[in-house]
DSSP file (Angstrom, degrees, kcal/mol; ACC not computed):
  #  RESIDUE AA STRUCTURE BP1 BP2  ACC     N-H-->O    O-->H-N    N-H-->O    O-->H-N    TCO  KAPPA ALPHA  PHI   PSI    X-CA   Y-CA   Z-CA
    1    1 A M     >        0   0    0      0, 0.0     4,-2.2     0, 0.0     5,-0.2   0.000 360.0 360.0 360.0 -47.7   78.3  111.2  107.5
    2    2 A A  H  >  +     0   0    0      1,-0.2     4,-2.4     2,-0.2     5,-0.2   0.923 360.0  51.4 -59.9 -40.6   81.7  111.9  105.9
    3    3 A R  H  > S+     0   0    0      1,-0.2     4,-3.5     2,-0.2    -1,-0.2   0.912 109.5  51.3 -57.4 -38.4   82.4  114.5  108.4
    4    4 A R  H  > S+     0   0    0      1,-0.2     4,-1.6     2,-0.2    -1,-0.2   0.881 111.6  44.5 -58.0 -41.9   81.6  112.2  111.1
    5    5 A I  H  X S+     0   0    0     -4,-2.2     4,-2.4     2,-0.2    -1,-0.2   0.857 114.3  51.2 -74.2 -36.4   83.9  109.5  109.8
    6    6 A L  H  X S+     0   0    0     -4,-2.4     4,-2.3     2,-0.2     5,-0.2   0.939 111.8  47.6 -63.8 -49.2   86.7  112.2  109.1
    7    7 A G  H  X S+     0   0    0     -4,-3.5     4,-2.0    -5,-0.2    -1,-0.2   0.846 112.0  49.5 -66.6 -30.7   86.4  113.5  112.7
    8    8 A C  H  X S+     0   0    0     -4,-1.6     4,-3.0    -5,-0.2     5,-0.3   0.912 109.3  52.4 -73.4 -37.6   86.5  110.0  114.1
    9    9 A L  H  X S+     0   0    0     -4,-2.4     4,-2.1     1,-0.2    -2,-0.2   0.884 111.7  45.9 -64.8 -40.3   89.6  109.2  112.1
   10   10 A L  H  X S+     0   0    0     -4,-2.3     4,-2.2     2,-0.2    -1,-0.2   0.923 115.4  44.6 -69.5 -44.4   91.4  112.2  113.4
   11   11 A L  H  X S+     0   0    0     -4,-2.0     4,-2.5    -5,-0.2    -2,-0.2   0.971 113.3  51.6 -59.2 -47.7   90.4  111.7  117.0
   12   12 A A  H  X S+     0   0    0     -4,-3.0     4,-2.7     1,-0.2     5,-0.3   0.901 108.9  52.5 -63.8 -38.3   91.3  108.0  116.7
   13   13 A A  H  X S+     0   0    0     -4,-2.1     4,-2.5    -5,-0.3    -1,-0.2   0.919 108.3  49.2 -63.0 -36.2   94.7  108.9  115.3
   14   14 A A  H  X S+     0   0    0     -4,-2.2     4,-1.7     1,-0.2    -2,-0.2   0.895 111.4  49.5 -68.2 -37.0   95.4  111.1  118.1
   15   15 A G  H  X S+     0   0    0     -4,-2.5     4,-2.4     2,-0.2    -2,-0.2   0.856 111.7  48.1 -72.1 -31.1   94.5  108.5  120.5
   16   16 A V  H  X S+     0   0    0     -4,-2.7     4,-2.7     2,-0.2     5,-0.2   0.916 111.5  50.0 -64.6 -44.2   96.6  105.9  118.8
   17   17 A A  H  X S+     0   0    0     -4,-2.5     4,-1.9    -5,-0.3    -2,-0.2   0.852 112.2  49.2 -63.6 -33.2   99.6  108.3  118.7
   18   18 A G  H  X S+     0   0    0     -4,-1.7     4,-1.6     2,-0.2    -2,-0.2   0.940 112.7  46.0 -77.0 -47.3   99.1  109.0  122.4
   19   19 A S  H  X>S+     0   0    0     -4,-2.4     4,-1.5     1,-0.2     5,-0.5   0.892 113.4  50.2 -64.6 -37.8   98.9  105.3  123.3
   20   20 A A  H  <5S+     0   0    0     -4,-2.7    -1,-0.2     1,-0.2    -2,-0.2   0.896 108.4  51.4 -65.2 -43.2  101.9  104.5  121.2
   21   21 A A  H  <5S+     0   0    0     -4,-1.9    -1,-0.2     1,-0.2    -2,-0.2   0.835 105.7  58.0 -62.5 -33.0  103.9  107.2  122.7
   22   22 A A  H  <5S-     0   0    0     -4,-1.6    -1,-0.2    -5,-0.1    -2,-0.2   0.876  79.3-168.3 -68.0 -37.3  103.0  105.9  126.1
   23   23 A G  T  <5 +     0   0    0     -4,-1.5    -3,-0.1    -3,-0.2    -2,-0.1   0.878  17.8 166.9  57.3  41.4  104.5  102.5  125.4
   24   24 A G      < -     0   0    0     -5,-0.5    -1,-0.1     1,-0.1    -4,-0.1   0.686  40.3-133.6 -72.9 -13.5  102.8  101.2  128.6
   25   25 A G        +     0   0    0      1,-0.1    -1,-0.1     2,-0.1     3,-0.1   0.678  62.5 130.9  75.2  13.9  103.3   97.5  127.8
   26   26 A G        -     0   0    0      1,-0.2    -1,-0.1     0, 0.0    -3,-0.0   0.069  67.6 -38.2 -80.7-158.5   99.7   96.8  128.7
   27   27 A P        -     0   0    0      0, 0.0    -1,-0.2     0, 0.0    -3,-0.1  -0.329  67.6-116.2 -59.0 142.6   97.2   94.8  126.7
   28   28 A T     >  -     0   0    0     53,-0.2     4,-2.8    -3,-0.1     5,-0.2  -0.262  24.1-108.0 -66.3 159.3   97.4   95.3  122.9
   29   29 A L  H  > S+     0   0    0     51,-0.4     4,-2.1     1,-0.2     6,-0.2   0.906 123.4  56.9 -56.3 -37.9   94.6   96.7  121.0
   30   30 A Y  H  >>S+     0   0    0     50,-2.0     5,-2.4     2,-0.2     4,-1.4   0.967 110.6  43.9 -55.7 -55.0   94.0   93.3  119.6
   31   31 A D  H  45S+     0   0    0     49,-0.3     3,-0.4     1,-0.2    -2,-0.2   0.940 112.0  51.6 -63.3 -44.7   93.5   92.0  123.3
   32   32 A R  H  <5S+     0   0    0     -4,-2.8    -1,-0.2     1,-0.2    -2,-0.2   0.809 106.4  56.7 -69.1 -22.6   91.4   95.0  124.3
   33   33 A I  H  <5S-     0   0    0     -4,-2.1    -1,-0.2    -3,-0.4    -2,-0.2   0.888 131.0 -95.4 -63.7 -39.3   89.1   94.3  121.1
   34   34 A G  T  X5 -     0   0    0     -4,-1.4     4,-0.9    -3,-0.4     3,-0.2   0.436  54.6-104.8 128.8  15.8   88.6   90.9  122.5
   35   35 A G  H  ><S-     0   0    0     -5,-2.4     4,-2.6    -6,-0.2     5,-0.3  -0.177  70.6 -25.9  78.2-165.7   91.2   88.8  120.7
   36   36 A E  H  > S+     0   0    0      1,-0.2     4,-2.9     2,-0.2     5,-0.3   0.944 132.7  52.2 -60.3 -52.0   90.8   86.3  117.9
   37   37 A A  H  > S+     0   0    0     -3,-0.2     4,-2.0     1,-0.2    -1,-0.2   0.902 113.9  42.4 -51.8 -43.1   87.2   85.4  118.5
   38   38 A K  H  X S+     0   0    0     -4,-0.9     4,-2.4     2,-0.2    -1,-0.2   0.870 115.4  47.9 -74.1 -38.1   86.0   88.8  118.6
   39   39 A L  H  X S+     0   0    0     -4,-2.6     4,-2.2     2,-0.2     5,-0.2   0.871 111.4  51.6 -72.6 -35.7   88.0   90.0  115.6
   40   40 A R  H  X S+     0   0    0     -4,-2.9     4,-2.2    -5,-0.3    -2,-0.2   0.914 110.5  49.1 -64.9 -41.5   87.0   87.0  113.6
   41   41 A A  H  X S+     0   0    0     -4,-2.0     4,-2.3    -5,-0.3    -2,-0.2   0.902 110.9  50.4 -61.4 -44.8   83.4   87.8  114.4
   42   42 A T  H  X S+     0   0    0     -4,-2.4     4,-2.0     2,-0.2    -1,-0.2   0.887 110.5  47.2 -61.7 -40.0   83.8   91.3  113.5
   43   43 A V  H  X S+     0   0    0     -4,-2.2     4,-2.2     2,-0.2    -2,-0.2   0.885 111.2  52.1 -71.1 -38.8   85.4   90.6  110.1
   44   44 A H  H  X S+     0   0    0     -4,-2.2     4,-2.2     2,-0.2    -2,-0.2   0.935 112.0  47.0 -64.3 -45.4   82.6   88.0  109.3
   45   45 A E  H  X S+     0   0    0     -4,-2.3     4,-2.7     1,-0.2    -1,-0.2   0.876 108.1  55.6 -61.8 -38.4   80.0   90.5  110.1
   46   46 A F  H  X S+     0   0    0     -4,-2.0     4,-3.1     2,-0.2    -1,-0.2   0.911 107.5  48.4 -62.5 -44.3   81.7   93.1  108.0
   47   47 A V  H  X S+     0   0    0     -4,-2.2     4,-2.3     2,-0.2     5,-0.2   0.949 111.2  51.4 -59.5 -48.3   81.7   90.7  104.9
   48   48 A L  H  X S+     0   0    0     -4,-2.2     4,-1.2     1,-0.2    -2,-0.2   0.929 114.1  42.3 -56.0 -48.1   78.1   90.1  105.5
   49   49 A I  H  < S+     0   0    0     -4,-2.7     4,-0.5     1,-0.2     3,-0.4   0.915 113.4  52.9 -62.4 -44.1   77.3   93.9  105.7
   50   50 A M  H >< S+     0   0    0     -4,-3.1     3,-0.8     1,-0.2     6,-0.2   0.836 104.2  56.5 -62.6 -38.0   79.5   94.6  102.8
   51   51 A E  H 3< S+     0   0    0     -4,-2.3    -1,-0.2     1,-0.2    -2,-0.2   0.793 112.4  42.3 -66.4 -30.8   77.7   91.9  100.6
   52   52 A S  T 3< S+     0   0    0     -4,-1.2     2,-0.9    -3,-0.4    -1,-0.2   0.429  89.0 100.5-101.7   3.0   74.4   93.7  101.1
   53   53 A D    X>  -     0   0    0     -3,-0.8     4,-2.5    -4,-0.5     3,-2.0  -0.822  55.0-163.8 -92.9 106.3   75.6   97.2  100.7
   54   54 A D  T 34 S+     0   0    0     -2,-0.9     4,-0.3     1,-0.3    -1,-0.2   0.626  83.3  71.1 -61.7 -18.7   74.7   98.3   97.2
   55   55 A R  T 34 S+     0   0    0      1,-0.1    -1,-0.3     2,-0.1    52,-0.1   0.701 124.6   2.8 -73.1 -19.0   77.2  101.2   97.4
   56   56 A I  T X4 S+     0   0    0     -3,-2.0     3,-1.8    -6,-0.2     4,-0.5   0.515  99.0  97.2-142.7 -10.9   80.1   98.8   97.2
   57   57 A N  G >< S+     0   0    0     -4,-2.5     3,-1.4     1,-0.3    -3,-0.1   0.819  81.4  63.7 -57.7 -33.6   79.0   95.1   96.8
   58   58 A F  G >  S+     0   0    0     -4,-0.3     3,-1.3     1,-0.3    -1,-0.3   0.761  93.0  65.4 -67.3 -22.7   79.6   95.3   93.0
   59   59 A T  G <  S+     0   0    0     -3,-1.8     3,-0.3     1,-0.3    -1,-0.3   0.798 105.1  42.8 -66.5 -28.5   83.3   95.9   93.8
   60   60 A F  G X  S+     0   0    0     -3,-1.4     3,-1.3    -4,-0.5    -1,-0.3   0.013  77.3 113.9-107.3  21.0   83.6   92.4   95.3
   61   61 A A  T <  S+     0   0    0     -3,-1.3    -1,-0.2     1,-0.3    -2,-0.1   0.853  86.5  34.5 -65.7 -30.6   81.6   90.6   92.7
   62   62 A N  T 3  S+     0   0    0     -3,-0.3     2,-0.4    -4,-0.2    -1,-0.3  -0.032  96.5 114.7-110.5  29.9   84.7   88.6   91.5
   63   63 A T  S <  S-     0   0    0     -3,-1.3     2,-1.1     4,-0.0     3,-0.1  -0.810  70.6-127.3-105.2 140.6   86.3   88.3   94.9
   64   64 A D     >  -     0   0    0     -2,-0.4     4,-2.3     1,-0.2     5,-0.1  -0.786  28.6-165.9 -83.2 107.2   86.9   85.0   96.8
   65   65 A L  H  > S+     0   0    0     -2,-1.1     4,-2.4     2,-0.2    -1,-0.2   0.739  79.6  61.0 -73.7 -23.8   85.3   86.3   99.9
   66   66 A K  H  > S+     0   0    0      2,-0.2     4,-1.9     1,-0.2    -1,-0.2   0.969 110.6  40.1 -56.2 -52.0   86.6   83.5  102.0
   67   67 A K  H  > S+     0   0    0      1,-0.2     4,-2.8     2,-0.2    -2,-0.2   0.892 113.1  55.0 -64.8 -40.6   90.1   84.5  101.3
   68   68 A F  H  X S+     0   0    0     -4,-2.3     4,-2.6     1,-0.2    -1,-0.2   0.900 107.9  49.8 -60.0 -37.5   89.2   88.1  101.6
   69   69 A E  H  X S+     0   0    0     -4,-2.4     4,-1.7     2,-0.2    -2,-0.2   0.867 112.3  47.8 -60.0 -37.6   87.8   87.5  105.1
   70   70 A Q  H  X S+     0   0    0     -4,-1.9     4,-2.7     2,-0.2    -2,-0.2   0.930 112.5  47.8 -72.3 -44.8   90.9   85.7  106.1
   71   71 A L  H  X S+     0   0    0     -4,-2.8     4,-2.8     1,-0.2    -2,-0.2   0.910 111.5  50.9 -59.3 -43.1   93.3   88.4  104.7
   72   72 A L  H  X S+     0   0    0     -4,-2.6     4,-2.3     1,-0.2     5,-0.2   0.886 109.9  50.3 -65.0 -37.7   91.3   91.1  106.4
   73   73 A F  H  X S+     0   0    0     -4,-1.7     4,-2.4     2,-0.2    -1,-0.2   0.915 111.8  47.8 -53.9 -50.7   91.5   89.2  109.6
   74   74 A E  H  X S+     0   0    0     -4,-2.7     4,-3.4     2,-0.2    -2,-0.2   0.911 112.0  50.6 -55.8 -49.4   95.2   88.9  109.2
   75   75 A Q  H  X S+     0   0    0     -4,-2.8     4,-2.7     1,-0.2    -2,-0.2   0.903 115.3  39.2 -62.9 -45.1   95.6   92.6  108.4
   76   76 A I  H  X S+     0   0    0     -4,-2.3     4,-1.6     2,-0.2    -1,-0.2   0.862 113.6  54.7 -73.1 -35.9   93.7   94.0  111.3
   77   77 A C  H  <>S+     0   0    0     -4,-2.4     5,-3.3    -5,-0.2     6,-0.3   0.915 112.1  44.8 -64.0 -43.0   95.1   91.4  113.6
   78   78 A N  H ><5S+     0   0    0     -4,-3.4     3,-2.4     1,-0.2     5,-0.3   0.985 113.4  49.2 -64.4 -57.5   98.7   92.5  112.5
   79   79 A L  H 3<5S+     0   0    0     -4,-2.7    -1,-0.2     1,-0.3    -2,-0.2   0.758 111.0  50.4 -56.4 -25.4   98.0   96.2  112.7
   80   80 A T  T 3<5S-     0   0    0     -4,-1.6   -50,-2.0    -5,-0.1   -51,-0.4   0.310 119.5-106.9 -93.5   6.4   96.4   95.8  116.3
   81   81 A D  T < 5S+     0   0    0     -3,-2.4    -3,-0.2    -4,-0.2   -50,-0.2   0.897  73.3 141.6  69.2  40.5   99.5   93.8  117.6
   82   82 A G      < -     0   0    0     -5,-3.3    -4,-0.2    -4,-0.2     3,-0.1   0.449  69.5-111.5 -95.1   6.9   97.8   90.6  117.6
   83   83 A G  S    S+     0   0    0     -6,-0.3     2,-0.2     1,-0.3    -5,-0.1   0.512  71.7 133.7  79.2  12.3  100.8   88.7  116.4
   84   84 A C        -     0   0    0     -7,-0.2     2,-0.5   -10,-0.2    -1,-0.3  -0.527  51.2-133.7 -90.3 157.5   99.5   87.8  113.0
   85   85 A K        -     0   0    0     -2,-0.2     2,-0.4    -3,-0.1   -10,-0.1  -0.965  18.3-131.4-115.5 131.0  101.4   88.1  109.8
   86   86 A Y        -     0   0    0     -2,-0.5   -15,-0.1   -12,-0.1   -14,-0.1  -0.710  22.9-175.4 -82.8 125.3   99.5   89.7  106.9
   87   87 A T        +     0   0    0     -2,-0.4    -1,-0.1   -16,-0.1   -16,-0.1   0.403  48.0  98.3-103.6  -3.9  100.0   87.4  103.8
   88   88 A G  S    S-     0   0    0    -17,-0.2     3,-0.1     1,-0.2    -2,-0.0  -0.083  79.1 -82.0 -79.2 179.8   98.2   89.5  101.2
   89   89 A R        -     0   0    0      1,-0.1    -1,-0.2     2,-0.1     2,-0.2  -0.305  53.4 -90.4 -68.0 162.2   99.3   91.9   98.6
   90   90 A D     >  -     0   0    0      1,-0.1     4,-2.4    -2,-0.0     3,-0.3  -0.501  41.8-111.2 -73.1 149.4  100.0   95.5   99.4
   91   91 A M  H  > S+     0   0    0      1,-0.2     4,-1.6     2,-0.2     5,-0.1   0.843 112.2  54.2 -53.5 -41.9   97.0   97.8   99.1
   92   92 A Y  H  > S+     0   0    0      1,-0.2     4,-0.6     2,-0.2     3,-0.3   0.950 113.7  41.7 -53.3 -52.8   98.1   99.7   96.1
   93   93 A T  H >4 S+     0   0    0     -3,-0.3     3,-0.8     1,-0.2     4,-0.3   0.903 113.4  50.4 -61.2 -44.7   98.6   96.7   94.1
   94   94 A S  H 3< S+     0   0    0     -4,-2.4    -1,-0.2     1,-0.2    -2,-0.2   0.708 119.6  37.4 -70.9 -17.5   95.5   94.9   95.2
   95   95 A H  H >X S+     0   0    0     -4,-1.6     3,-1.4    -3,-0.3     4,-0.6   0.338  84.3 106.6-110.7  -1.0   93.3   97.9   94.4
   96   96 A A  T << S+     0   0    0     -3,-0.8     3,-0.2    -4,-0.6    -2,-0.1   0.755  84.0  38.0 -52.8 -36.6   95.0   99.1   91.3
   97   97 A K  T 34 S+     0   0    0     -4,-0.3    -1,-0.3     1,-0.1    -2,-0.1   0.403 100.4  78.2 -88.4  -6.3   92.4   98.0   88.8
   98   98 A L  T <4 S-     0   0    0     -3,-1.4    -2,-0.1    42,-0.1    -1,-0.1   0.715  78.7-144.5 -91.4 -19.4   89.3   98.8   90.9
   99   99 A N     <  -     0   0    0     -4,-0.6     2,-0.2    -3,-0.2    42,-0.1   0.938  26.6-168.5  49.6  55.4   89.0  102.6   90.6
  100  100 A I  B     -a  141   0A   0     40,-0.6    42,-3.2    -5,-0.4    43,-1.0  -0.482   6.0-145.5 -67.8 137.1   87.7  103.0   94.1
  101  101 A T     >  -     0   0    0     40,-0.2     4,-3.0    -2,-0.2     5,-0.2  -0.675  26.8-110.4-105.0 160.6   86.3  106.4   95.0
  102  102 A N  H  > S+     0   0    0     -2,-0.2     4,-2.7     1,-0.2     5,-0.2   0.915 119.4  55.3 -56.5 -38.8   86.5  108.3   98.3
  103  103 A A  H  > S+     0   0    0      1,-0.2     4,-2.1     2,-0.2    -1,-0.2   0.913 108.1  46.5 -56.6 -43.9   82.7  107.6   98.6
  104  104 A Q  H  > S+     0   0    0      2,-0.2     4,-2.3     1,-0.2    -1,-0.2   0.891 111.1  51.9 -61.0 -45.9   83.1  104.0   98.2
  105  105 A F  H  X S+     0   0    0     -4,-3.0     4,-2.0     1,-0.2    -2,-0.2   0.910 111.5  48.6 -60.8 -43.3   86.1  104.0  100.7
  106  106 A N  H  X S+     0   0    0     -4,-2.7     4,-1.9    -5,-0.2    -1,-0.2   0.846 107.0  54.2 -65.1 -37.2   83.9  105.8  103.2
  107  107 A A  H  X S+     0   0    0     -4,-2.1     4,-2.0     2,-0.2    -2,-0.2   0.888 107.9  51.4 -62.3 -39.2   81.0  103.4  102.7
  108  108 A L  H  X S+     0   0    0     -4,-2.3     4,-2.3     1,-0.2    -2,-0.2   0.938 109.1  50.4 -59.1 -47.9   83.5  100.6  103.6
  109  109 A A  H  X S+     0   0    0     -4,-2.0     4,-2.1     1,-0.2    -1,-0.2   0.874 108.7  52.0 -66.5 -36.3   84.5  102.4  106.7
  110  110 A E  H  X S+     0   0    0     -4,-1.9     4,-1.7     2,-0.2    -1,-0.2   0.847 109.1  51.1 -68.5 -31.0   80.9  102.8  107.7
  111  111 A D  H  X S+     0   0    0     -4,-2.0     4,-2.1     2,-0.2    -2,-0.2   0.887 106.8  52.7 -67.7 -36.5   80.4   99.1  107.3
  112  112 A L  H  X S+     0   0    0     -4,-2.3     4,-2.3     1,-0.2     5,-0.2   0.929 109.0  48.6 -62.3 -44.7   83.3   98.3  109.4
  113  113 A Y  H  X S+     0   0    0     -4,-2.1     4,-2.0     1,-0.2    -1,-0.2   0.886 110.6  53.4 -64.1 -34.0   81.9  100.5  112.2
  114  114 A E  H  X S+     0   0    0     -4,-1.7     4,-1.8     1,-0.2    -1,-0.2   0.846 108.6  48.1 -67.8 -36.2   78.6   98.8  111.8
  115  115 A A  H  X S+     0   0    0     -4,-2.1     4,-1.1     2,-0.2    -1,-0.2   0.871 110.4  51.9 -75.8 -33.1   80.2   95.3  112.1
  116  116 A F  H  <>S+     0   0    0     -4,-2.3     5,-2.1     1,-0.2     3,-0.4   0.889 109.1  50.8 -59.5 -43.1   82.1   96.4  115.2
  117  117 A D  H ><5S+     0   0    0     -4,-2.0     3,-1.4     1,-0.2    -2,-0.2   0.912 104.1  57.4 -63.5 -39.9   78.9   97.6  116.7
  118  118 A R  H 3<5S+     0   0    0     -4,-1.8    -1,-0.2     1,-0.3    -2,-0.2   0.772 111.9  41.5 -68.5 -29.0   77.1   94.3  116.0
  119  119 A V  T 3<5S-     0   0    0     -4,-1.1    -1,-0.3    -3,-0.4    -2,-0.2   0.254 116.7-114.5-103.5  14.5   79.7   92.4  118.0
  120  120 A H  T < 5 +     0   0    0     -3,-1.4    -3,-0.2    -4,-0.3    -2,-0.1   0.830  53.1 162.1  66.9  42.7   79.8   95.0  120.7
  121  121 A V      < -     0   0    0     -5,-2.1    -1,-0.2     1,-0.1     5,-0.1  -0.797  50.4-100.7 -89.5 136.8   83.4   96.4  120.5
  122  122 A P    >>  -     0   0    0      0, 0.0     4,-1.8     0, 0.0     3,-0.5  -0.177  24.7-122.6 -55.1 149.3   83.5   99.7  122.2
  123  123 A Y  H 3> S+     0   0    0      1,-0.2     4,-2.5     2,-0.2     5,-0.2   0.857 111.2  56.4 -59.2 -44.6   83.4  102.8  120.0
  124  124 A R  H 3> S+     0   0    0      1,-0.2     4,-0.9     2,-0.2    -1,-0.2   0.789 110.3  46.4 -70.0 -20.3   86.7  104.3  121.2
  125  125 A L  H <> S+     0   0    0     -3,-0.5     4,-1.6     2,-0.2    -2,-0.2   0.848 108.1  56.2 -84.2 -34.1   88.4  100.9  120.2
  126  126 A Q  H  X S+     0   0    0     -4,-1.8     4,-2.7     1,-0.2     5,-0.3   0.908 106.4  50.4 -57.4 -43.5   86.7  100.9  116.9
  127  127 A N  H  X S+     0   0    0     -4,-2.5     4,-2.0     1,-0.2    -1,-0.2   0.869 106.1  54.0 -68.5 -28.9   88.1  104.3  116.2
  128  128 A K  H  X S+     0   0    0     -4,-0.9     4,-1.2     2,-0.2    -1,-0.2   0.883 111.0  46.9 -66.5 -35.8   91.7  103.2  117.1
  129  129 A V  H  X S+     0   0    0     -4,-1.6     4,-1.6     2,-0.2    -2,-0.2   0.905 113.0  48.8 -74.9 -44.4   91.4  100.3  114.5
  130  130 A V  H  X S+     0   0    0     -4,-2.7     4,-2.9     1,-0.2    -1,-0.2   0.891 107.1  56.3 -65.3 -34.5   90.0  102.6  111.8
  131  131 A A  H  < S+     0   0    0     -4,-2.0    -1,-0.2    -5,-0.3    -2,-0.2   0.921 105.9  50.6 -67.5 -35.0   92.8  105.1  112.5
  132  132 A L  H  < S+     0   0    0     -4,-1.2    -1,-0.2     1,-0.2    -2,-0.2   0.832 116.0  42.0 -66.8 -30.0   95.3  102.3  111.8
  133  133 A L  H >< S+     0   0    0     -4,-1.6     3,-2.1     1,-0.1     4,-0.2   0.786  95.3  81.9 -87.9 -27.0   93.5  101.5  108.5
  134  134 A A  G >< S+     0   0    0     -4,-2.9     3,-2.8     1,-0.3     4,-0.3   0.822  79.1  62.4 -51.9 -42.0   92.9  105.1  107.4
  135  135 A P  G >  S+     0   0    0      0, 0.0     3,-0.8     0, 0.0     4,-0.3   0.716  91.1  71.6 -61.5 -15.1   96.3  105.8  105.9
  136  136 A M  G X> S+     0   0    0     -3,-2.1     4,-1.6     1,-0.2     3,-0.7   0.578  73.5  86.1 -65.1 -11.3   95.6  103.0  103.4
  137  137 A Q  H X> S+     0   0    0     -3,-2.8     4,-3.2     1,-0.2     3,-0.5   0.915  81.2  58.4 -61.4 -37.7   93.1  105.3  101.8
  138  138 A R  H <4 S+     0   0    0     -3,-0.8    -1,-0.2    -4,-0.3     8,-0.2   0.783 110.7  44.2 -64.3 -25.0   95.8  106.9   99.6
  139  139 A D  H <4 S+     0   0    0     -3,-0.7    -1,-0.2    -4,-0.3   -44,-0.2   0.676 120.3  39.5 -87.1 -20.1   96.7  103.4   98.2
  140  140 A V  H << S+     0   0    0     -4,-1.6   -40,-0.6    -3,-0.5     2,-0.3   0.871  96.8  78.7 -94.2 -50.5   93.0  102.3   97.6
  141  141 A V  B  <  +a  100   0A   0     -4,-3.2   -40,-0.2    -5,-0.2     3,-0.2  -0.486  47.0 174.8 -75.9 131.1   91.2  105.3   96.4
  142  142 A K        +     0   0    0    -42,-3.2   -41,-0.2    -2,-0.3    -1,-0.1   0.363  56.9  91.7-108.9   0.0   91.8  106.1   92.5
  143  143 A D  S    S+     0   0    0    -43,-1.0     2,-0.3     1,-0.1    -1,-0.1   0.527  96.7  20.5 -84.2   1.5   89.5  109.0   92.0
  144  144 A Q  S    S-     0   0    0     -3,-0.2     2,-0.3    14,-0.0    -1,-0.1  -0.973  82.0-111.2-157.5 149.0   92.1  111.6   92.8
  145  145 A A        -     0   0    0     -2,-0.3    -3,-0.1    -3,-0.0     3,-0.1  -0.665  25.8-141.6 -80.4 140.9   96.0  111.8   92.8
  146  146 A V    >>  -     0   0    0     -2,-0.3     4,-1.8    -8,-0.2     3,-0.8  -0.867  17.5-126.6 -96.5 133.2   97.5  112.1   96.2
  147  147 A P  H 3> S+     0   0    0      0, 0.0     4,-2.5     0, 0.0     5,-0.2   0.871 109.7  51.4 -44.0 -48.6  100.6  114.4   96.1
  148  148 A Q  H 3> S+     0   0    0      1,-0.2     4,-1.9     2,-0.2     6,-0.2   0.847 108.8  52.0 -63.1 -37.1  102.9  111.9   97.7
  149  149 A D  H <4>S+     0   0    0     -3,-0.8     5,-2.4     2,-0.2     6,-0.8   0.887 109.5  47.5 -59.4 -43.1  101.8  109.3   95.2
  150  150 A V  H ><5S+     0   0    0     -4,-1.8     3,-1.5     1,-0.2    -2,-0.2   0.933 111.3  52.5 -72.4 -43.3  102.6  111.5   92.3
  151  151 A A  H 3<5S+     0   0    0     -4,-2.5    -1,-0.2     1,-0.3    -2,-0.2   0.875 110.0  48.9 -56.9 -38.7  106.1  112.3   93.9
  152  152 A E  T 3<5S-     0   0    0     -4,-1.9    -1,-0.3    -5,-0.2    -2,-0.2   0.453 116.1-116.9 -88.3   7.0  106.8  108.6   94.2
  153  153 A G  T < 5S+     0   0    0     -3,-1.5    -3,-0.2    -4,-0.3    -2,-0.1   0.644  79.2 125.9  75.0  19.3  105.8  108.0   90.6
  154  154 A K  S   <S+     0   0    0     -5,-2.4    -4,-0.2     1,-0.2    -5,-0.1   0.848  79.4  13.9 -75.9 -35.0  102.8  105.7   91.5
  155  155 A V  S    S-     0   0    0     -6,-0.8    -2,-0.2    -9,-0.1    -1,-0.2  -0.971  86.5-102.1-138.3 158.1  100.4  107.9   89.4
  156  156 A P        -     0   0    0      0, 0.0    -6,-0.1     0, 0.0    -7,-0.0  -0.391  49.0 -93.4 -75.2 152.9  100.7  110.5   86.9
  157  157 A P        -     0   0    0      0, 0.0     3,-0.1     0, 0.0   -11,-0.0  -0.226  49.1 -98.4 -63.8 157.8  100.2  114.2   88.0
  158  158 A P        -     0   0    0      0, 0.0   -14,-0.0     0, 0.0    -3,-0.0  -0.453  50.5 -90.3 -74.3 154.5   96.6  115.5   87.6
  159  159 A P        -     0   0    0      0, 0.0     3,-0.1     0, 0.0     0, 0.0  -0.255  44.0-109.1 -69.0 149.3   96.1  117.5   84.3
  160  160 A R        -     0   0    0      1,-0.1     3,-0.1    -3,-0.1     2,-0.0  -0.561  33.6-106.2 -76.1 137.3   96.6  121.3   84.6
  161  161 A P        -     0   0    0      0, 0.0     2,-0.1     0, 0.0    -1,-0.1  -0.340  42.5-103.5 -66.0 146.1   93.7  123.5   84.4
  162  162 A A              0   0    0      1,-0.1     0, 0.0    -3,-0.1     0, 0.0  -0.425 360.0 360.0 -65.2 140.2   93.4  125.4   80.9
  163  163 A K              0   0    0     -2,-0.1    -1,-0.1    -3,-0.1    -3,-0.0   0.409 360.0 360.0 -88.1 360.0   94.4  129.0   80.9
C-alpha cells in the first residue's frame, strides 16, 4: 500500500508540475474537483473516516474537529487555487508535539483518497491534490530527521552509529 501511495505521489507531482508549466489559464484544480461544495463534502467525509481509523484517530483525541475541518478545507482550497486563505498555523508548528510516524502520515493519505472516492472526485484529480500536500510530510512526520530540517536547525541531527 505504501508503494501505491508513493507511486501515486510521484505521478501526481509530475502531473502538477506539467500543468503548472503549461499555465493554460483554464479551470483551476479547485474548479475541476467541483468547487466549494465538493471540497467541503470531501473534507467532511475525510474527518468521518479519520475518526473511525484506529491507526490515527487517537492523534485527534484532543482536537476541535469542527475547526480542523474548516482549516483543512481552507488549506486544500488555497493549494488548489480556490481563492481561500489558509488561517491555520504552519505544519511544523502544529504537529511539533504529536510524534507522527510515516505509517500514520500514509494512513491519513489513504483516508483522504477514500474520502475523495466517496464523493466521486476522479482519481487523477485526487493525485494532483495529494501531490500538493505531500511536501508537508517533512514538517509533519517526526520519526526521522529529514536532512533539510537538520540543515535549517529545525531538528537535531540523528545520532551517529557506534564504531
